[in-house]
TIGUNU-273029 format. One record per residue (C-alpha): x, y, z; residue in one letter. Coordinates in steps of 0.5 Angstrom, whole numbers, m for minus. Each point is the difference from the previous one (the first is absolute). Last residue first. Layout:
% residues N
R:xx:yy:zz:res
R:X:Y:Z:A
...
This chain:
% residues 450
R:xx:yy:zz:res
R:26:17:m61:G
R:4:m4:6:V
R:m4:m5:3:I
R:0:0:8:K
R:m6:4:0:Y
R:m4:m6:m4:S
R:0:m4:7:P
R:m1:m7:m2:N
R:m1:m2:7:V
R:m2:5:6:L
R:0:m4:7:N
R:7:3:1:D
R:m3:7:0:L
R:m4:m2:6:G
R:2:6:5:S
R:0:7:1:V
R:0:2:m8:V
R:m1:7:m1:Q
R:m5:4:m4:I
R:3:8:m1:S
R:m2:7:0:E
R:m8:m2:m2:I
R:m2:8:m1:V
R:m7:3:2:D
R:m3:3:m6:G
R:m7:m3:0:V
R:m1:m1:8:K
R:2:m4:6:L
R:m4:1:6:D
R:m4:m6:0:A
R:6:m4:m1:L
R:2:2:7:Y
R:m4:m5:3:D
R:4:m5:m3:E
R:6:2:5:N
R:3:m7:0:E
R:m3:m7:m3:T
R:m2:2:m7:V
R:m2:m6:m3:Y
R:2:m4:m6:G
R:m2:m4:m6:F
R:m7:2:m2:V
R:m2:m2:m7:A
R:m6:4:m2:Y
R:m7:m4:m2:R
R:0:m5:5:G
R:m1:4:6:D
R:m2:7:m3:L
R:m8:0:0:I
R:0:0:8:N
R:m4:m5:4:A
R:6:m3:5:N
R:1:7:3:S
R:m5:5:m2:P
R:3:4:m6:T
R:m3:7:0:L
R:m4:0:7:E
R:6:m3:3:S
R:5:5:m2:E
R:7:m3:m2:K
R:5:5:m3:L
R:2:m5:m5:L
R:7:0:m3:W
R:2:0:m7:F
R:5:m2:m5:V
R:2:2:m7:Q
R:6:m4:m3:S
R:m3:m6:m5:S
R:m7:m2:1:A
R:m3:m2:m7:S
R:m2:m7:1:N
R:m7:0:2:D
R:m2:5:m6:D
R:m6:3:1:F
R:1:5:6:E
R:7:1:m2:D
R:4:m1:6:R
R:2:3:6:A
R:4:m5:5:M
R:m1:m1:7:A
R:2:3:7:M
R:m5:m1:6:T
R:1:7:4:G
R:m6:0:5:F
R:m1:m8:0:A
R:m6:m4:m3:N
R:2:0:m7:F
R:1:m8:0:P
R:6:m4:0:L
R:m2:m7:0:R
R:m6:1:m4:T
R:m7:m2:2:Q
R:m4:m4:m5:A
R:m7:2:0:K
R:m1:2:m7:Y
R:5:m5:m4:L
R:m4:1:m6:G
R:7:0:m4:L
R:m1:7:m3:E
R:m2:2:7:E
R:6:m3:3:L
R:4:4:m5:T
R:5:m3:m5:A
R:7:m1:m2:G
R:3:m4:5:Y
R:m3:m4:6:I
R:5:0:6:P
R:2:m7:3:M
R:m2:m5:6:K
R:m7:2:0:D
R:m4:1:6:G
R:0:7:0:T
R:0:3:m7:V
R:7:3:m2:M
R:m1:5:m6:I
R:5:2:m5:E
R:m2:4:m6:L
R:6:m1:m5:P
R:6:4:m1:I
R:2:6:m4:T
R:7:2:m3:R
R:m1:6:m4:I
R:4:m1:m7:K
R:7:2:m1:E
R:2:m7:0:T
R:6:0:5:S
R:m1:7:2:P
R:m7:m2:3:D
R:m4:6:0:I
R:m4:0:7:F
R:m7:2:m1:G
R:m5:6:m3:E
R:5:1:m6:A
R:m1:7:m3:P
R:5:4:4:G
R:1:0:8:V
R:m1:m6:3:P
R:m7:m2:3:D
R:2:m4:7:G
R:m4:4:5:T
R:m7:m1:4:Q
R:m3:2:6:V
R:m7:m3:0:V
R:m7:3:3:F
R:1:6:3:G
R:2:3:m7:D
R:8:m1:0:A
R:2:m1:m7:R
R:7:1:m3:Q
R:4:0:6:I
R:7:2:m3:E
R:6:m4:m3:M
R:7:2:3:G
R:1:m7:2:D
R:m5:m5:m3:Y
R:4:m3:m6:F
R:6:m1:5:H
R:2:m6:m4:R
R:0:m4:7:E
R:m7:3:1:V
R:m2:m3:m7:L
R:2:m7:1:D
R:m4:1:7:L
R:m6:1:m4:F
R:1:m5:m5:N
R:1:m5:5:G
R:m6:2:4:A
R:m4:m1:m6:T
R:3:m7:m2:V
R:0:m3:7:P
R:m7:2:2:A
R:m2:m4:6:N
R:7:m3:3:Y
R:3:7:m3:G
R:m3:4:5:D
R:3:7:0:L
R:0:3:7:V
R:0:8:0:I
R:3:5:5:R
R:m2:7:m2:F
R:5:6:2:V
R:m3:7:0:C
R:3:7:m1:D
R:m2:7:2:Q
R:m7:m2:3:I
R:m5:5:4:N
R:1:7:m3:P
R:m1:m4:m7:N
R:2:4:m6:D
R:4:m6:m3:K
R:1:m7:3:V
R:7:m3:m2:K
R:m1:m8:0:V
R:4:m5:2:K
R:m2:m7:m2:M
R:3:m6:5:D
R:0:m7:m3:V
R:m1:m7:3:T
R:1:m6:m4:A
R:m4:m7:0:R
R:1:m7:m3:G
R:1:m2:m7:K
R:0:7:m3:L
R:0:m1:m8:L
R:4:4:m5:P
R:m3:m3:m7:M
R:3:m6:m3:S
R:m5:m5:4:R
R:m6:4:m3:Y
R:m2:m5:m6:E
R:2:m6:4:E
R:m5:1:6:P
R:3:2:6:V
R:2:m7:4:E
R:m3:0:7:Y
R:2:0:8:P
R:6:4:0:F
R:5:m2:5:G
R:m1:m3:7:D
R:m6:5:3:V
R:0:m2:7:M
R:5:5:2:D
R:m5:5:m3:E
R:m5:m2:5:E
R:5:1:6:V
R:2:7:m3:D
R:m8:1:0:G
R:m1:m2:7:V
R:6:4:3:Y
R:m2:6:m3:Q
R:m7:m1:3:L
R:3:0:6:L
R:3:6:m1:E
R:m6:3:m2:K
R:m4:m2:6:Q
R:6:3:4:K
R:m1:7:m3:P
R:m8:m1:1:A
R:0:m2:7:V
R:4:5:3:A
R:m5:6:0:D
R:m5:m5:4:R
R:4:0:6:D
R:m5:m4:4:Q
R:6:m3:4:E
R:m3:m7:m1:E
R:0:2:m7:V
R:7:2:m1:I
R:2:m7:4:R
R:m4:m4:m5:Q
R:4:4:m5:L
R:7:m2:3:E
R:m3:m7:0:E
R:m1:0:m7:M
R:6:3:m2:G
R:4:m6:4:T
R:m4:m5:m4:A
R:1:4:m7:L
R:8:1:2:K
R:0:m8:1:D
R:m4:m1:m7:V
R:5:5:m4:L
R:6:m4:3:M
R:m2:m7:m2:Q
R:m2:3:m7:G
R:7:3:m1:H
R:3:m7:2:E
R:m5:m4:m4:K
R:2:5:m7:K
R:3:m5:m4:A
R:m5:m6:2:E
R:m6:5:m2:A
R:m4:1:5:V
R:m6:m5:0:S
R:2:m4:6:S
R:1:6:4:L
R:m7:2:0:I
R:m2:m7:1:L
R:4:m1:7:T
R:m2:7:2:R
R:m8:m1:m1:G
R:m2:m1:7:Q
R:4:5:3:S
R:m1:5:m5:L
R:m8:m1:0:A
R:0:1:7:R
R:4:6:0:S
R:m4:3:m6:A
R:m7:m2:4:Q
R:3:3:6:R
R:2:7:m4:V
R:m7:0:m3:N
R:m3:0:7:R
R:4:5:3:E
R:m1:4:m6:V
R:m8:0:1:L
R:1:1:7:D
R:4:6:m2:L
R:m5:3:m4:A
R:m6:m1:5:R
R:4:5:4:V
R:m3:6:m4:G
R:m2:0:m7:S
R:1:m5:m5:V
R:5:1:m6:K
R:6:m3:4:L
R:m4:m7:m1:S
R:0:1:m8:D
R:7:1:0:T
R:1:m6:5:I
R:m3:m4:m5:D
R:7:m1:m4:E
R:3:m3:6:L
R:m6:m5:0:P
R:1:m2:m7:K
R:7:m1:0:Q
R:1:m6:5:V
R:m6:m4:m3:E
R:4:2:m7:R
R:6:m3:3:I
R:m3:m6:2:A
R:m4:m1:m7:K
R:6:m1:m4:N
R:m1:0:m8:D
R:5:6:m2:I
R:0:4:m7:P
R:0:7:4:L
R:m6:4:m2:A
R:m3:0:8:Y
R:7:4:2:R
R:m1:5:m6:L
R:m7:1:2:L
R:1:1:7:A
R:6:5:m1:G
R:m5:4:m5:P
R:m5:1:6:D
R:m7:m1:m4:K
R:m2:m7:2:I
R:m8:0:m2:P
R:m4:m2:6:P
R:m1:m7:2:G
R:3:m6:m2:S
R:8:0:0:I
R:1:m7:4:L
R:m6:m4:m4:V
R:2:3:m7:S
R:7:m3:2:L
R:m1:m7:1:D
R:1:m2:m7:P
R:6:4:m1:L
R:4:m2:m7:V
R:m7:m2:m3:P
R:1:m5:m5:G
R:0:2:m7:L
R:m6:m2:m5:P
R:m3:7:2:S
R:m8:m1:1:A
R:m3:5:m4:R
R:m4:5:4:A
R:m7:0:0:P
R:m4:5:m4:R
R:m3:5:5:D
R:1:7:m3:L
R:m4:5:3:T
R:3:m1:7:P
R:m4:5:5:V
R:5:5:3:G
R:m4:6:m2:T
R:6:4:m3:V
R:5:m5:m2:L
R:m6:m5:m3:G
R:m3:6:m4:I
R:7:1:m3:A
R:1:m8:m1:L
R:m7:1:m4:A
R:2:6:m4:I
R:7:m4:m2:S
R:m4:m6:m2:I
R:m5:4:m4:A
R:6:4:m3:C
R:4:m6:m2:E
R:m6:m3:m4:K
R:m2:7:m3:L
R:7:0:m3:H
R:5:6:1:F
R:5:2:m6:S
R:6:4:2:N
R:1:7:1:K
R:6:3:3:K
R:1:8:2:E
R:m5:m1:5:G
R:4:1:6:W
R:7:2:1:G
R:7:m3:3:S
R:0:m6:m5:D
R:m1:m7:0:L
R:m7:1:4:K
R:m2:m3:6:P
R:m5:m1:m2:F
R:m1:1:m7:Q
R:m6:5:m3:S
R:m5:m3:m4:S
R:m3:1:m7:S
R:m6:m2:m4:S
R:m5:1:6:S
R:m2:m3:6:C
R:5:3:5:R
R:4:m4:5:F
R:7:2:m1:G
R:2:0:7:L
R:1:7:1:R
R:m8:2:m1:R
R:m3:m5:4:F
R:5:0:5:W
R:0:7:1:L
R:m8:0:1:P
R:m4:4:m5:R
R:m4:6:3:R
R:2:4:m6:H
R:5:5:4:S
R:3:m6:2:D
R:m1:m5:6:F
R:4:m4:5:C
R:2:7:3:S
R:7:1:2:R
R:3:3:6:K
R:m5:m3:5:A
R:2:m7:m3:S
R:7:1:0:V
R:0:2:7:S
R:1:7:2:S
R:7:2:2:R
R:1:2:7:P
R:2:7:1:A
R:8:1:m1:A
R:6:m3:3:P
R:6:m1:m5:Y
R:1:m7:m4:F
R:6:m4:m1:R
R:m2:m7:m3:C
R:4:m5:3:Q
R:5:m6:m3:S
R:6:3:3:Q
R:m1:m3:7:S
R:m1:m7:m3:S
R:m7:m3:m1:L
R:0:m7:3:L
R:3:m5:m5:A
R:m5:m3:m6:A
R:m2:m7:1:M
């Protein structure tokens, strides 16, 4: 898992009046009373449609044919988004691939998971119920702390006892799943986890509510590290037609430093991003390869409208990265990992495949979800333009939105994600630097001269 944020990975800001929430600052309707999600996601019953997210920095410049069937499906999905009532109730196609985590749905049932760290932990390709039974009550502490009064600490105490009992009973099973080369490291982490839970129990007994969340974060870091130690090699073969592309076979962490202009509250900010190559090796590999080419360094934020923050459109007529070896735009296929499958689906949206009920392993649940922009009517047109979702539940409710399965998620902002809402068009990405995981990148094109 990504290491805890270093001291320099901070946002510098200055005291000012409290900033309003994203929802307060931006109305959900435009001057014509049309919802923003309707206007910007391209759901128009006409002969043309905007793209979302567009492969350029403007809107309405490109036109594409729009079929009646696509329009009907889009409107139905949009209605379901607002009302919460499922409008397309076709049965999901049974995957021919066996489930990676057969018991996971029971462990994480309940409200949608929105924490990026939790999403990344649950997305790891492991099958160990014992460690998940330790993880879940520790994750639940977040919700317990939202309860007012002393009741909160009572719930936290119950969470800690449940996690401690699960660790004690499942310790042998947990360590048996750690990769052989990582056994010693895994043992050390489990010992630290056990000690940390004893410390958290004392914090609860002392009624020190403010100390609970930092200790919870520390313990979940240990849990995530143990889970990563259970991954022994890359779990599947990427399809042959994509194997020569830059691939991230594992995870990597990068720091994106942004210079914020004309904002009295923030001068510059470093966003820590975890890229997940286990679930999106082609997409994450493409991005990391561009990072090592310094493709994004000095590039401006090109869209910041309260819904997404977007960048990656280079100067000039091209809307993506021009590969020097071919002098053509390098594009990658749409890549979606479905929960329960052993490898991603390539080249088609879940809607096109009729998988209306399928859940994605990397959902658009978290504020700062990172995904590839592409042409709306070309699934395999993504190149270099990326966007971060500014999560608003009334626009894209978790587990019921119209982005999952249509756009390739490949990472999450795990530190300082709240400050994404303060970025605006013209702010400059000073640099994106790899913190860890570069050794997981195979077929890196940035090493090829020309």
